[in-house]
Structure formats: structure tokens, C-alpha cells
N, C-alpha and C positions, 0 to 999 in steps of 0.2 A: 453696651447692652441696649437693645431696642426698647424704645418707649412706646407704650400703647395708649390709646385714647381712654381717658378716665371717665367712667360712667357717671360719677357724681358731678364732675365738671360739666358733663353733657347735660344733666338735669338743670344745673345753674345757668348753662349757656353763657359762660363767662368769656371775656375777650381771649384769655389764655386758651380756653377750649377751642375757640374759633381759629386761633393761630395754629394750634396743634392739628386741627382738622384740615386746614389748608395745606400744611406741610405733608400730612398723610396722603391727601389726594394728589398732590404733586409727585410724591414718591411713587404712588401707584401708577400714575401716568408715565413717569420716566421708566419704571420697571416694565410696563407694558410695551413701550416703544423698543426697549432693548431686547426683550424677549422676542418680539416680532422680527427684529434684525437678526438675532441668532437663528431663529427658525428659517428665515429667508436664506441666509448664508449656508445653513445646514442643507437645505433643499438643493441649493446650487452645488454644494460639495458632493452630495449623493448623486445628483444627475451627472456631474463630471466623472465621478467614480464609476457609475454604471456605463457611461460612454467608454471609459478606459477599459472596463471589463469586456465590453462588446468588441472593441478593437483588439484587445489581447486575445479574445477567442478567435477572431478572424486570423490573427497572426499564427495561432496554434494550428488552425486548419491548413494554412499555407505551409507551415512547418511539417504537418502530417503528410501533405502532398509531396513536399520535398524529401521526406523520409522514404516514401514509396519510390521516388526516382532512383534511390540508391539501394534498391532491393537486392541487387546482385552482390553488394559488398556487405558481408555479415557484420563486420566491426562497426562501420558507420551506421548501418541499419539498427543494430542493437542499441548503440549509444543514443541516437536521435529518438528512438522509440521510448527508451526509459526516461529521458529528459522530458519528452512530450507528456508522458503520464504524470510525472511529478508536477509539471506546470499546470496541467489540467486540474489537479487537486488544489494547487495554490489559487487558481481562479475561483474554485468553489469556496475556498476560505475567504477570498475578497468579497464575493457576492454575499456571503453570510455576514461579513463585517458591515457592509453597507445597509443590509436589512436591519441589523441590530442598531446601527447608528440612527436610522430613520425612526425606529421605535423608541430609542432612548431619548433623543432630542425632540423631534417634531411632535410625536404623539403625546409624550408626557407633558411638555410645555403647553401644547394645545389644550390638553385636558385641564391644566391649571387655569388658563385664561377663560375657557368656555364654562368652567364650573363656577367661577366667582365673578368675573368682570360684568357679564350681562345683568346679573341680579343686583350687583352693587350699583350699577348705573340706574337701573329702574328704581331702586330704593332712594338713590340720591335725588332723582327727579321729584319723587313724592315728598322727600324731606325739604327740598327747596320750595315746592308749592305750598306745603303746610306752613313753612316759615314765613312766606309772604302773607298767608292768611292770618298768622299770628300777629304780624306787624300791623295789619289793617285793624284787627280786633283791639289791639292795644291803643291805637290812635282813636278809634271810635269811643272806647271806654273813657279815655281821657277827656274827650270833647263833650260828653253828656253833662248837662247842667244839673246842679244839685237840686234845683226846683222841680225837676222832672223825675220823680222816684221810679215810675214805671219804666221809663227809658233807661234809667241807670241800672235797674235790676236786670233788664234784658241784656244790656251791654256787658254786665258783670258775668252772667251765665255763659254768654257767648265766648267771652275771654277765657273763662275756666275750661270750657269744652275744647276750644282751639288749642290752648296750652297743653292740655292733657294729651291730645292727639299728636301734637308736635313732639312732646317728650317721648312718646312711644316710637315714633318714626326715627327720632334722633338716636334713641338707644339701639334700635335695630340696625341703623346705618353704622353706628360705631362698632357694634358687634361684628358685622360683616367685614368691615375694614380690618379689625383686629384679627379675625379668623384668616383673612387673606394674607395678612402680614406673617402669621404663624405658619400657614400652609406653604407659602411660596418658598420659604427657606428649605423645607423638607423636599418639595418637588424639584427645585433647582438642583439641590445637592444630589438627590436620587438620580436625576437625569444625567448629570455630569459623571456620577459614579458608574451608571450603567454604560455610558459611552466609553469610559476608561476601561471598564471590565471587558467590553467588546474588543477594544484594542489589545488588552492583555491576552485574551483568548486567541486572537488572530496571530499574534507573535508566538504564542506558545504552540499553536498548531503548526506554524511554519518551522519552529525549532524541532518539534517532533518529526516532521516530514523530512527535514534536512538531516536529522540524526539517523533516521532509517535509511536515507539515501547515501549516507557517508561511505559504507563499504562499496556501494556501486560506483560512487565517484572516485574512490581510490583505485578500483579496478579500471575505470575508464581512464584515469590519469596515467596508469602504467601502460594501458593500451595506446594512449595518445603518444606517450614517450617512445614506445616501440615503433609506432606508425611513423613518427617523425624521423626516427633513425632509418627505418626501411625506406621512407620517401627520399631522404638524402642519398642513400646508397643507390636506390633505383634511378634517380635522376642522373647521378654520376655514371652509372652503367649505361643509361640511354645515351648520354652525351658521347661516351667512348664508342658505343656501338654505331652511333650516327657518324662519327668521324671515321671509324674503320670502314664502314660501308661506303662512305663518300670517297675515301681514298682508293678502295678496292674495286667497287662495282659501278660507280657513277661515271661510266665511260661512254655511254650512249649505246652500248651493245645490248641486244636482247638478253633478258635474264630468265633462266629456267631453274627450277628446284629439282635437283637429282640427288638421291640417297642410295649409293651403291650397297651399303650395309643392309638395306631392307629390300633386297631382291631387285635393285635397280629401279625402284619407283621414281617417277618423274612427273613434273607439273610444268605447264607453260602454255603460251599462246601458239596456235597453229591455224593456218588457213585450211578450211575443209571445202572440197568441191561437192556441189550438189549432185546427187545421183540422177536427178531428172533433167537438170540443165547443166551441161558440162562447162559452160562459160561462166557459171555463177559460183563465186567463192565467198565464204563468210568466215571472219576471224572469230575463233572460239577458244575457250580455256579448256585444255585437255589435261587429264591426269590418269595414272594407272593406280588402281586400288582394288584389293581383294580379288586379284586375278581377272580384273575387268578394265576396259578402257572407257572412261567416262568423259563427257564434254558438257560444257555449260555455255549456252549462247549469250546469256546476260546474267548479271548478278541478281536481277529481279525474278529470274525463272528457276525452275527446278532442274537439277542435273539429269542428263539423259545417258543411258548406257548404250554405247555404240557397239561394243563386243562384250557379251556377258561371260565368255570363257576364252581367255587368250590361248589356252592350250590347243584350241582348234584353229588358230590363226597362223599365218606366215607373214613376215615383213620383208620387203625388198625395195631397192632403189628404183625410181621411175625417171628415166632419162629420155623418153620418147616424146614428151610433150614440150611445148614452148616455155612453160613456166619453170623457173629454176628451183633447186633445193626441194624437190618433191620425192615422196616415197609412198608406198602403197601397202595396205593391210588387206590380206585375203583370207577368207574362210569359205566353208562349203556353201554357206547361204548368201554371202554378200562380200563386196569389196569396197574399200574406201581410200580415196586419194587425199593425202595431206601435204601441206607445204610449210617448211620452216623458213626462218628469216636469213639463215646463212648455212654454209656447208658444215660448219662445226655443230650447229644446233641440229641439223639433219642427222649427222652421225650419232650425236648424243641420244636423240630420240630412237633411232633404229636400234642402237645397242641396249638402251634401257628397256624397250619393249621386248627384245629378244631375251634379255636377262629375266624379265618377269615371266616369260613363257617357261624358261628353264627352271626357275624357282618353283613355279606351280607344279611341275612334274616331280621335283624332289620332295615338296611338301606332301604330295599325295602318297608317295611311298612311305614317308615317315609316319603319317597319320594311320596308315593301314597297319604298320608294325606296332605302333603304340596301342591301337585299338585291340589288337589280339592279346597283348600283355595285360592290359587293364581289365579285359573281360574275364580273364582267368581268376582274378582276385579283386573283386569290387570293394571299394572302401567308401563309406558314407561319413561325411564330416558334418556334424550338427551345427546349425546356425547359432551364433552367440545370442544369449538372452538379451532382450531389450527391456529397459527400465522406463516406465512412463514418467514424464515430468511431473513436477509438483502440482501444476494446474490440473492435469488429467486425473491424478489421484484424488485431489480434493473434490472435484466435480462428480466423482463417482459415488459420493455419499448420498444418503437419502435426502432429497430436497435441496441439495447443494447446487443444482443447475440454475437456480434463480436466487436473487438477493433475499436474505432472511427477513428483511424489514420492509422492502417495497416491492419485491417480486420481479425486479429487472433481470432479464436473461443474461447468461454468461458473465457472472461476477468474476472479478479479478483480484479481490481483496478478501482477507479472512481475519477473524479474531481468534488468536491462539488459545486464550484461556476460556472463551465461551464455546469454541468448537463450531463456528458458523462461517459462512461465506457471505460477501456483501458487495454491492456496487461501489464505484468510486465516490459518489455523493454521500452515501450512508457511511462509508469509511471515514470521511472527513468529520461527520457528526460524532462517530464513535471515538475519534481521536480527541475531540473536545471534552469527552467524559472523563478522561484521565486513564493512565495505564492501570490503575488499581481496579477499574471496572472493565476495560476492554483493551487488549493488546493487539493493535492492528498491524498486519504485515501484508506485503504484496505477494501474490501467488506467482508472479512472473519476474519480479525484480529481486526478491529476497531469497536466501537459501533456507531450506527446511530440513529438519531432522526427521528420521522415519517415525519416531513416536509422536511427533507433533502432527504429521499428516494422518496418522492413525486416529488421533483424537477427532479430526474433521470427518473421518469416515464412520467412526463408531457413534459419535454424537450427531453432528450435522444439523441442518436447518429444521428438518421435520421433528426431531426429538426436542430440540431447544424451544421451538415454537409451541410444541405441545405442553411445555412447562411454563414458559413466560407469557403465553397468549391464551391460557385456558379459559379465562373469563373476560377476554377482550371484547367479544361481541356485545356484551351488556354495558360496556363502559365507553369505548371509543372506536371509531371506524378506522380500519387499517389503511394507510396510504398506499397508492399504487406508484408505478415507476414514473408516471407523469405528474404526480402531485407536487405542489409547491414545497420548497425546502423547509419552510417553517412548520408545515404539517408533519413532515418526516422527522424533524428535530423534536417536536412535541411528542410524537409517537415513541421515538427511541428513548427519550428521557423518562417518559411514563413507564416504558417497558422494563428498562434495565436499572434506572436510578431509583425511581419510586416503587417499582415492582407492583404496579396497580392491577395487573392482569393475572398475577400468580394466584392460584387457588389457596385461600387462607381460611382458617377457622375464625369466627368472630371473636374480637378481643373481649376478654372477660376475666373472671377470677382465675382461669386456668391458662392465662397467657404465658406465664413463666413455665408451666408444665409443657406447653406446646413448643416453646423455644428449646427446652431441655430435650424434648423428643426429637426435634430436628438435629440437634448436636449429636445425640446418640445414633440417629439414623446415618449421619455423615460418617461417624466412626465405623459402624458396622458395615456400611457399604464400601468404605475404603479397604477394610480387611478382606471382604469378598470380591473386590474389584468391580462392583456394579457402578459403572460410570453414570448411568441414567439416574439411579437413586442418589448418587453424590451430587449431581447437578440439581436435582429437585431439592435436596436438603440445603444447598447453598442459596437457592432461590427463596426458600422459606425463612432465611435469616440465620442459618447456622454459622458460627464463627469458625474460620479456617484453622485457627491455632488454639481451639478450646482444649483444655486439659480434662481428660476423662478420669476422674478420681476413682471410679470403679475399676479402671484398668491401670492402676498405679501411675496416674498422671500422664498417660500417653496421649499424643495428638493423633489426628487422622493420618498424618504423614507417617508416623511410626507404625500405625496400624496397617497402612498399605505396604510398608516394608516387611511387616510380619506376614501379611497375606501373599505377597509376591507378585502383585499386579504392577507391571511396568507402566501401563497407561494410567492407572489410578495415581501412581506416584508422580508422573509427569503432569497430570491434571491438577493435582494439589499444588505442585511447585509453580505452575503457571498462574494459579489464583492466589499466590502470596503466602504459601506455607513456609514456616521458618525451618530451614534445612538443618539447623544446629540446635533445635530445641531438644532438651533431655527430660526424661521422666523422673520419677521419685528415686529410681535406682541409679540415676546418672547416665542412662543409656539413651542414645538418639536413634534416628532412622538408620544411620550407617552401622551402628552396633547391631540393630535388629536384622538388617539385610545380611550382614556377615554371619550372624548366629544361625539364620535359617537357610543360608547358602544361596541367596538370590544374586547371581553374578551381574545380571543386567541392571538391577537396581543399584548395586554398589558402583557400577560404572556411571550411571546417571547421577547419583548423589555426589560423586567426586567431581563430575563436570559442573554441577550446580554450586560448588563451593563448600561441601561438607568438610568439617574439621576431622582429619584422620588421626590426630593426636589426642583427641578428647578421651579421657579415661573415666570409667564408671566408678561406683563406690568400692569395687574390689580392686581398682587400679588397672583394669584391662582396657586397652584401646582396641579398635576394630581389627588391627593386624593380629594382636594376640588372640582375639576370639576366632579369627579365621584359621590360625594355626591350630588352635585347640579343637575346632570342629573339622579340621583336616579337609578343607576345600581348596584345591590347588589353584584354580582360576582366580579366586578372590585374593589369595595370598600373592599371586603374581601381580594383580592389579594394584593392590595396596603397596606392595614393595616398589613397583615402578613409579607410582605416584609420589611416594616418599623420596625415592631417589631423584626424581625429577625436581621436586621442590628443594631438596638439599643442594642440587647442582645449581639451581637458579640463585639460591642464597649465597653460595660460595663464589659465584661469578661477580656478584656485587653490581655496582653502578655501571661499570664498563664491560659487563658481560654481554653475551648474545641475547637478543630480544626474542621472547616467545619460548615455548616448550621444546623439549627434545623431540626430534622427528620420530625416533623409535617409540617414544611414549605416545605420541599422537597416533601413530599407526596402530599400536596395540589397542588403544581406546576406541579407535574407529572400527577395528575388527570386532571387538566385543559388543559395541553398540549395534552394529549391523546384524550380528548374530542374535542378539537379544530381541531385535525387532522382527527379523525375518525367519530365523531358525532357532527358536528358544529351546527346542528339544535337544540341540547339540550341546547346550550348556548343562550337561548332566554332571552330577557330583563325581569328581575324581579325587581319590585319596591323596593327601599331601604327606609325603614321606620326608621326615626330617633327617638330615645327615648327622653323623656323630659330631662334626665340627660345630654345627648349629646348636646342638644340645649342650655341648661344652661351653659355647659362648653364652647361652642363656643362664647356665649355672654360675658362670663368672659374674654376669650382670646382677644376679640375685644376691650373690655373696658380697 
């Protein structure tokens, strides 16, 4: 236990007090030197970390350029791009860690030293000076002769005044030292705790990021395994092809590419005689394509059409000139002399060109006959529908084209439970808030369900900012895309954690009534499916799992199941609603959805873990209610879910992993239908067979 300077010993100025004072001053000096050492090393660590972050950022820029180099390979491009985005977010986390470390260590310890040490030193100087004056006054008082009463009285008064002043300074000095000893423990522990909390937040953010990237990494691992297999197979195939070509064609003879099955198309090198200068020959690459003869002077130039319609040409051998292996192509407009490298190549070229001419005539007749048949009965084939990606759908919402918190353009991240889009830097800050406040997902890396994307479109940045920033102009200035990260972090925490900008009534005697009104508003909005009113009620402090005693203890989730709004149900589940809460009659959200025939909500609640075996006070589970209300789709869903669960239980530890594929297909069909075509889920009567009725009677008996 620490010992403090005793104020009574200070008045007596005993040797024990002087010894304690010396020890306290030496402790303060030692603490000051150690704090300065910690601050110096902290500064060096932060500087090194910032240099590391800068180098890491340069590395990611190079990696991004490396990604662009593989733009033609979809697999590599997608993998590198996704890893680049994840590493960019990790750099943001590291930057935030160094900023928090700077504030936790340097700023807090600097405040400790600057608050106490200068004042303590100034007081100590006065204390030493007055102490010297006291010693002089004591000596003078002792030296005055008893025969000089006037001098003795003056020396006595001076001694009393000096001692009184010394005692005041000594008490002040002791008080400051004791206060410093008390405060330094608090500030040091607070500084270390803040630094540890920054480390904890950093690793927690990294854990959340890697957990979100885990499905992507599994997909990449399977792609990498497949790519490795394909690479080995391709290399083996290339080696075999290389060996085959080496044994077959690497004989020094000229090579041409001829395809008899395609009308005799041929490719290869020929010498072409200039039409203006008969003695000038140039070696070019020739090919027959689309009833044309095309040649290429160089790989850097564009191809030139020599004859645009081979049907108007004739090919013949040319033996009247000095050069060997020549043949000629003639048309009404021009002629061209070509030379091959051998007699075999000459014959191949002449036969191939003649075959192209014959094929062109046959194709013309076939096209004319087909044209007549098709014109008599035209058929139109509609284009397949195109579905926009998650990013395009999310950005179509009101205000979603810019970050909800800083306004940066083209955000690539979103909060599922808040219904907003955000940039990568703000998404890192949202992750640090915890999933109970903001569930951050990537619009390009993660998979999205239809109802989740609809939440982003129905709510969106414009609606949410109208709720959470209603009184922001009077409290704090909103940061921009170029603002420092700490300003954005302060804004986001004030906005979503403290909810400082939400329009509130002043606290008073009706505060409980206002909270009750917010809870009732959440329940009524859930029944009617008003997402905006639900978001406002949650912002005003309504509990997500509040029991409405006026409605038999139902929660907002049960109310949304009664009302039938799929989006309201998804919004409540994303914000932490208990899917298995039951009211005073023992019925939960799944009971209510089955009672009122909401197929889409039954599917959603089952996917979110609703207990399909829970029975109400009458002993009816959701399946019994669905059979009683005669809704065939819900009966099918519940029976398939029950069958799937029983199959998994029966398979045991060594069974197959995951759900039955048929079960997954049925749920996927119902989910898509509930999101895109809800009108198709009309109530269809459920007709029970005689065997099912007999089985129910046996179970009752």
C-alpha cells in the first residue's frame, strides 16, 4: 500500500518527514523518466507502424496493378480482387489501431506530466527558497542578545512570519505530491487499458472480417484445387501435343492449315507479285474466310481483302514465268499471281480455293431455300431475362449511390439491419460497433437474399439519414469523404450508438410514456409493414423483443407474422428479434404465419431457426394449424422441413453433411416466389386423404 506525505509531520518538519519527502521526490523523478521512455518508444512504434502501413498500401497498389494484368482470366481476377479488398480493409483497421495507440499512450501520459510536473517543480522552488529564508531567520533569532529587547522582538516576529509562510508552502507542496501519486496510478492504468482495448478491437475486427471472408476463401480454395488439376492436365496435354507436332511436322517443310470439312478453307504463307512492278514479290499470310481471299502483310497491320467474292474468280496454274510453283487467280476486275514453296503446297492451295468457290455456290442455294421456308412461318424467340447483381440493386435505392455517413461515391459495403450502403472505411468503423448495432456485408463479395436487397431499396440512405440525422446540424458537423478517420468514427458512434441526432422529446415525467409509445409504434408498424415507422421506433429506443400485454404478450415479430409483411419480418430478424418467442397462448411467429396463411414468412422463419415442433396451450404445432387452416403450400413446407430434420437425425454422426437437395430446392423456390411474385402464393385448399385422417385418429387414440 502506498504511503503518502503526512501533513502533521510536514508542519513539524521532522527528519522523518524530510526522509519521506526525499523518497517521494526521487520516486516522482524516476516515474517521469520511465514515462518519457515509454512515450518515446511508443512514438517510435507508431512511426514504424505507419511506415509499415504506407509500405503495405504501396504493395496493395502493386497488387491491384497485378490484378489488372490478369483481366482476361476471370478466376484469377476475381480471387485477387476479393483479397485486395479484404487487405484494404485490414490496412484501415491497422491505421485505426495506431491512431488509438497514439491517443492511449502518448496523449494520456503527456497530459499526466503536463498537468502536475510543472506546477510541482514551481512549488518546490518556492518551498526551497522559503526554507532557506527560515533557516536564516532561525539563526538570526538565536544570535540576538538578551540585552537588546528591540532587536530580539524584531527577530522573533520575523521568525514567526517566515515559519508560517514556510508551513503554507510545505503543505501545498505535500498536497501536490500526494495528488500526483494518486492520479498517476489512474492515468497509467487508464492508458494501458486503452491501449489493450485498441488491440482487442483490432483483433476483433480482423476476426469479423475473416469470418465474413470465410465462404469466399472456401470457394477460392475449391477453385484453386480445380485450377491446379486443370493446370496439371493442361501441361501434360501441351507436352504430348509438343511431342506429337515435333515428331509429325518439324521436318523443315512449309506448313499450311487446311480444313476440308469447312469448305476447303486454307491458311499459309505465299509470295504475292506486285501488280505495278512484276519483278517485286512480297511474302504474305493468306487465308480464305467467308467466301473471301484475305492476306496480311505483317502482324502489325490490318488484313486486306484481295478478292471479296470468290464466286467471281477462277484459279489456274501459271507455268509461263521463270519462278516455280506459281498459280493465278482471275476475276472480271483484276488478277493476282501467287507463288507457293513447293508443288504440293501449290496443288493444295489451288484445290482449297476451288473448293471454297464450289462451297460458296452451294451455300447460296441453301440460304435461298431456307429463307423461303422461314418467311412463311416466322418465329420470335424472347431473350432470357437478365437479373442485376446485388451491387446494382442496392445502389438503385434512394441515396444509396453515396456512403450514408461520409458521402463517398460508389459504396461497396452495406449494413443489413440498418438498410444502408457505405464505403470501405466507414464499414470498418461499423464493424467495430458490434453486430448487435450494425451487420456489415460486402455487396461484391458476399451473397445476398432477395428480401435483404429489398430492405436496402425500401429503406436506403435517404430514409435512414432522415431518422438518425434529423437534428445533426445543431449538434455536430457531418464528415466528408476526405475527413480524417477519427472524425468519421466520432460521427458514426454519435449517430448510431449514442443516437444524439435522433429527434427526441425532452426527458421529463413522461419519459416512460414516450418509451411505451415507441414500443407500441413498433408493434403497430410491424403489423402494417411500415418499415420507415419501424426504423423510427427502433431509433427512439423501442425494444425489439418487447411483450405487448395489450395484444396477449405478442412481440413485434409475431405482429409482422400476423400482418404478413415479409420485409418487416426480415427487418426485425436482422435487428435481433427472437424467432422462438411465444405469447401468452403459447404461440410464436411461426404459429401466426401458419394461421394467417403467409407462406413466404413460414419459409423465412424456418430458415432463421424457428422451432416447428413448438406447441401452443391447446397442443397444436404449426403443422397442425396449417392442416386445420387448409393451406397446401405451408403444409408442404412444414412437412418437408420436418422430414429433412428427421433424416439428418437418423443419419447421425456419419451421415451426409447439409440438408437434402430437394428440400433446399423447394425452399429456394418458395423464397424467390415470396420476394418476386407474392401473388402466386394464393391460398390453395389442403385436401386430406382418408389414410391421413385415419392416422390422425390413431394418434389421438
